[in-house]
C-alpha positions as CSV (number, residue, x, y, z in Angstrom):
1,X,22.8,13.9,-4.1
2,X,19.2,13.7,-2.9
3,X,18.6,11.3,-0.1
4,X,15.6,9.0,0.7
5,X,15.1,7.1,4.0
6,X,12.7,4.2,3.6
7,X,11.2,2.2,6.4
8,X,9.5,-1.1,5.6
9,X,11.5,-1.1,2.4
10,X,12.5,-4.8,2.1
11,X,9.1,-5.9,0.9
12,X,7.4,-6.0,-2.5
13,X,6.5,-2.3,-2.7
14,X,9.6,-1.0,-1.0
15,X,11.9,-2.9,-3.3
16,X,10.3,-1.4,-6.4
17,X,10.6,2.1,-4.8
18,X,14.3,1.6,-4.1
19,X,14.9,0.6,-7.7
20,X,12.8,3.6,-9.0
21,X,14.9,6.1,-6.9
22,X,18.2,4.4,-7.6
23,X,17.5,4.8,-11.4
24,X,17.1,8.5,-10.7
25,X,20.4,8.9,-8.9
26,X,19.1,9.1,-5.3
27,X,21.0,7.9,-2.2
28,X,18.9,5.4,-0.3
29,X,19.0,4.8,3.5
30,X,17.2,1.5,4.2
31,X,16.1,0.5,7.7
32,X,16.3,-3.1,8.6
33,X,16.6,-5.3,11.7
34,X,18.4,-8.1,9.8
35,X,20.9,-6.8,7.2
36,X,21.8,-10.4,6.1
37,X,18.3,-10.6,4.5
38,X,18.7,-7.5,2.4
39,X,19.7,-7.8,-1.2
40,X,22.9,-6.1,-2.4
41,X,21.8,-2.9,-4.2
42,X,25.3,-1.5,-4.3
43,X,27.0,1.5,-2.7
44,X,24.0,3.9,-3.2
45,X,22.0,1.9,-0.6
46,X,23.2,2.4,2.9
47,X,21.9,-0.1,5.4
48,X,20.6,1.4,8.7
49,X,20.2,-1.2,11.4
50,X,17.4,-0.7,13.9
51,X,13.9,-1.7,15.0
52,X,11.2,0.6,13.8
53,X,9.1,-0.2,16.9
54,X,11.7,1.3,19.2
55,X,13.6,4.6,19.2
56,X,17.3,4.1,18.7
57,X,20.3,5.4,16.7
58,X,18.4,4.7,13.5
59,X,16.3,7.9,14.0
60,X,19.5,9.9,13.0
61,X,18.8,8.7,9.4
62,X,15.5,10.6,9.4
63,X,17.3,14.0,9.6
64,X,19.6,13.1,6.7
65,X,16.8,12.6,4.2
66,X,14.8,15.0,2.1
67,X,12.1,12.3,1.6
68,X,11.1,9.7,4.2
69,X,8.9,6.8,3.0
70,X,7.1,4.8,5.7
71,X,5.6,1.5,4.6
72,X,6.1,-0.6,7.7
73,X,3.4,-2.9,9.0
74,X,2.4,-6.5,9.5
75,X,0.5,-8.1,6.6
76,X,-3.3,-8.0,7.0
77,X,-3.6,-11.2,5.1
78,X,-3.6,-13.6,8.0
79,X,-6.4,-14.9,10.2
80,X,-7.1,-12.2,12.8
81,X,-7.5,-12.7,16.5
82,X,-7.2,-10.1,19.2
83,X,-3.4,-10.7,19.5
84,X,-2.8,-10.3,15.8
85,X,-5.0,-7.2,15.6
86,X,-2.8,-5.7,18.3
87,X,0.3,-6.5,16.1
88,X,-1.4,-4.9,13.1
89,X,-2.0,-1.8,15.1
90,X,1.3,-1.5,16.9
91,X,3.4,-2.3,13.8
92,X,1.8,0.7,12.0
93,X,1.1,3.3,14.7
94,X,4.3,3.1,16.8
95,X,6.8,3.5,14.0
96,X,4.7,6.3,12.4
97,X,4.6,8.1,15.7
98,X,8.4,7.8,16.1
99,X,9.0,9.1,12.5
100,X,6.6,12.0,12.8
101,X,8.2,13.0,16.1
102,X,11.6,13.3,14.5
103,X,10.8,15.1,11.3
104,X,12.1,18.6,10.7
105,X,11.1,21.6,8.6
106,X,11.2,21.2,4.8
107,X,11.2,17.4,4.9
108,X,8.6,15.3,3.2
109,X,7.0,12.2,4.6
110,X,5.1,9.7,2.4
111,X,3.1,7.5,4.7
112,X,1.2,4.5,3.6
113,X,-2.5,3.9,4.5
114,X,-5.1,1.8,2.7
115,X,-8.5,2.0,1.1
116,X,-9.7,-0.1,4.0
117,X,-10.3,3.3,5.5
118,X,-13.6,3.5,3.6
119,X,-15.0,0.1,4.8
120,X,-17.8,-1.2,2.6
121,X,-18.9,1.6,0.3
122,X,-21.3,-0.4,-1.8
123,X,-22.0,1.3,-5.2
124,X,-20.9,4.8,-4.1
125,X,-17.8,6.4,-5.6
126,X,-15.3,7.0,-2.8
127,X,-13.0,10.0,-3.0
128,X,-10.7,11.5,-0.4
129,X,-13.6,13.3,1.2
130,X,-15.7,10.2,1.7
131,X,-16.4,9.2,5.3
132,X,-14.5,6.5,7.2
133,X,-16.0,3.0,7.4
134,X,-16.8,1.0,10.5
135,X,-14.4,-1.9,10.2
136,X,-11.4,-2.5,12.5
137,X,-9.2,-1.7,9.5
138,X,-11.0,1.6,9.1
139,X,-10.1,2.6,12.6
140,X,-6.6,1.4,12.1
141,X,-6.2,3.5,8.9
142,X,-7.6,6.6,10.7
143,X,-5.1,6.3,13.6
144,X,-2.3,5.6,11.2
145,X,-3.0,8.7,9.1
146,X,-3.4,10.9,12.2
147,X,-0.1,9.7,13.5
148,X,1.6,10.6,10.2
149,X,0.0,14.0,10.0
150,X,1.5,14.9,13.4
151,X,4.7,15.5,11.4
152,X,3.1,18.7,10.0
153,X,3.6,20.2,13.5
154,X,7.3,19.9,12.9
155,X,7.0,21.9,9.7
156,X,7.3,18.8,7.4
157,X,5.0,18.1,4.5
158,X,3.1,14.8,4.9
159,X,1.6,12.8,2.0
160,X,-0.7,10.0,3.0
161,X,-1.4,7.4,0.3
162,X,-4.5,5.2,0.7
163,X,-3.3,2.2,-1.3
164,X,-5.6,-0.1,-3.3
165,X,-4.6,-3.7,-3.9
166,X,-1.2,-3.7,-5.6
167,X,-0.3,-5.4,-8.8
168,X,3.2,-5.9,-10.1
169,X,5.9,-8.5,-10.9
170,X,7.2,-10.5,-8.0
171,X,4.6,-10.0,-5.3
172,X,1.5,-8.2,-4.2
173,X,-2.0,-9.6,-4.7
174,X,-0.9,-11.9,-7.6
175,X,1.6,-13.9,-5.5
176,X,-1.4,-14.9,-3.3
177,X,-4.1,-15.7,-5.9
178,X,-2.1,-16.9,-9.0
179,X,-1.4,-20.4,-7.7
180,X,-5.1,-20.9,-7.1
181,X,-6.1,-19.6,-10.6
182,X,-3.4,-21.7,-12.3
183,X,-4.9,-24.8,-10.8
184,X,-8.3,-23.8,-12.4
185,X,-9.8,-23.2,-8.9
186,X,-10.2,-19.4,-9.2
187,X,-13.6,-17.7,-9.1
188,X,-15.5,-14.7,-8.0
189,X,-15.9,-13.9,-4.3
190,X,-19.5,-14.2,-3.3
191,X,-21.7,-12.4,-5.8
192,X,-18.7,-10.9,-7.5
193,X,-20.6,-7.5,-7.7
194,X,-18.3,-5.7,-5.3
195,X,-15.9,-3.1,-6.6
196,X,-12.2,-3.8,-6.5
197,X,-9.7,-0.9,-6.2
198,X,-6.3,-1.7,-7.5
199,X,-3.0,0.1,-8.6
200,X,0.1,-1.1,-10.3
201,X,3.3,-0.7,-8.2
202,X,4.9,1.4,-10.9
203,X,2.2,4.0,-10.5
204,X,2.7,4.0,-6.8
205,X,6.4,5.1,-7.3
206,X,5.4,7.6,-10.1
207,X,2.7,9.1,-7.9
208,X,4.9,9.6,-4.9
209,X,7.6,11.2,-7.1
210,X,4.9,13.4,-8.8
211,X,3.5,14.7,-5.5
212,X,7.0,15.2,-4.0
213,X,8.2,17.3,-7.0
214,X,5.0,19.4,-6.9
215,X,5.3,20.1,-3.2
216,X,1.9,18.6,-2.4
217,X,0.6,17.2,0.9
218,X,-2.4,15.7,2.4
219,X,-4.4,12.5,1.8
220,X,-4.5,10.9,-1.7
221,X,-6.2,7.8,-3.0
222,X,-3.5,5.6,-4.6
223,X,-5.8,3.6,-6.9
224,X,-6.1,3.3,-10.6
225,X,-8.9,5.5,-12.1
226,X,-10.9,2.5,-13.4
227,X,-11.8,0.1,-10.5
228,X,-13.3,-3.2,-11.6
229,X,-15.9,-5.4,-10.1
230,X,-14.7,-8.7,-8.6
231,X,-16.5,-10.7,-11.3
232,X,-14.8,-8.7,-14.1
233,X,-11.4,-9.1,-12.4
234,X,-12.0,-12.8,-12.2
235,X,-13.0,-13.1,-15.8
236,X,-9.9,-11.2,-16.9
237,X,-7.6,-13.3,-14.8
238,X,-9.1,-16.4,-16.3
239,X,-8.7,-15.1,-19.8
240,X,-5.1,-14.0,-19.4
241,X,-4.1,-17.2,-17.6
242,X,-6.2,-19.4,-19.9
243,X,-7.8,-21.1,-16.9
244,X,-11.5,-21.7,-16.0
245,X,-13.1,-19.5,-13.3
246,X,-16.1,-21.7,-12.4
247,X,-15.7,-21.8,-8.7
248,X,-17.3,-19.0,-6.8
249,X,-16.0,-18.6,-3.3
250,X,-18.8,-18.3,-0.7
251,X,-18.3,-15.9,2.2
252,X,-18.7,-18.6,4.8
253,X,-15.6,-20.3,3.4
254,X,-13.6,-17.0,3.7
255,X,-14.9,-16.7,7.3
256,X,-13.6,-20.1,8.1
257,X,-10.2,-19.3,6.7
258,X,-9.8,-15.6,7.7
259,X,-12.4,-14.8,10.4
260,X,-13.0,-11.1,10.6
261,X,-10.7,-10.3,7.7
262,X,-13.3,-12.0,5.4
263,X,-15.6,-8.9,5.8
264,X,-12.7,-6.7,4.5
265,X,-12.0,-9.1,1.6
266,X,-15.7,-9.1,0.5
267,X,-16.2,-5.4,0.9
268,X,-17.0,-3.2,-2.1
269,X,-14.8,-0.1,-2.5
270,X,-15.3,2.0,-5.7
271,X,-12.4,4.2,-4.9
272,X,-11.4,7.1,-7.3
273,X,-8.1,8.9,-7.2
274,X,-9.8,12.3,-7.4
275,X,-7.0,14.4,-6.0
276,X,-4.2,12.9,-8.2
277,X,-6.3,13.3,-11.3
278,X,-7.2,16.9,-10.4
279,X,-3.4,17.7,-10.2
280,X,-2.8,16.2,-13.7
281,X,-1.2,12.9,-12.7
282,X,-1.2,10.5,-15.7
283,X,-1.4,6.8,-14.7
284,X,0.7,4.4,-16.7
285,X,-1.8,1.7,-16.0
286,X,-5.5,2.6,-16.1
287,X,-6.9,-0.7,-17.3
288,X,-6.8,-3.8,-15.1
289,X,-6.1,-6.2,-18.0
290,X,-3.1,-4.1,-19.2
291,X,-1.8,-3.9,-15.6
292,X,-2.2,-7.6,-15.1
293,X,-0.4,-8.6,-18.3
294,X,2.5,-6.3,-17.3
295,X,2.7,-8.0,-14.0
296,X,3.0,-11.6,-15.3
């Protein structure tokens, strides 16, 4: 039986990945600090107790797995101050350094990153070769990816997935914005012209599996091949939910709510999954409206 070890697996994306691999007959090792908060997936999910920020007995689970998936990290969607930025940094870098240190030859690590790597790209198409942006989150993603790629020195294959905004049932972006739109208070952010890179959670699972089976490694954009502008995304949300979208959100309001994070929220990122497409990966969800309807 093939074995997967997942870190940061109790959240929205991780739960979908666990279900995906259970359906394919994998054994799952799931790291958690609080087993009482983990749903009962049955005997094929083994709970591993430990703190990803500290080395401990949990690292033994790394050696048992063919595939290690690291998704751990504090949510960026809170107001940033220097203390919280340190938490964002440490919650990603420290666990990734620990995992990479304990990988062995012939293992595969999938490590999350984010399209925040590119900062504000304006109208440019951004593929995996595009330069790093100049936001704090850009520096964070760079350090996160470099920490993961240290695993290659152990002989492991490392796949880095720069994730776009994730759609899917039960969480992701929609859990944050749907209540606002259902009240009829949704609207474009600023001018609405900025590009919005997104991906459905099912395609995240399928892409990880695709790259694992093909023996690929390196950095990949995990975004749908058809990004949308924010104004188009807003229009589609309003149409699907049958709600008005008359209330544009000015940047100063986001600054009041989120501080420095507002610059990231308002950034334009026309991200293209060039490497996945070149390998022949077929997205299940290419169109935003189709993905949205499947997520409601």
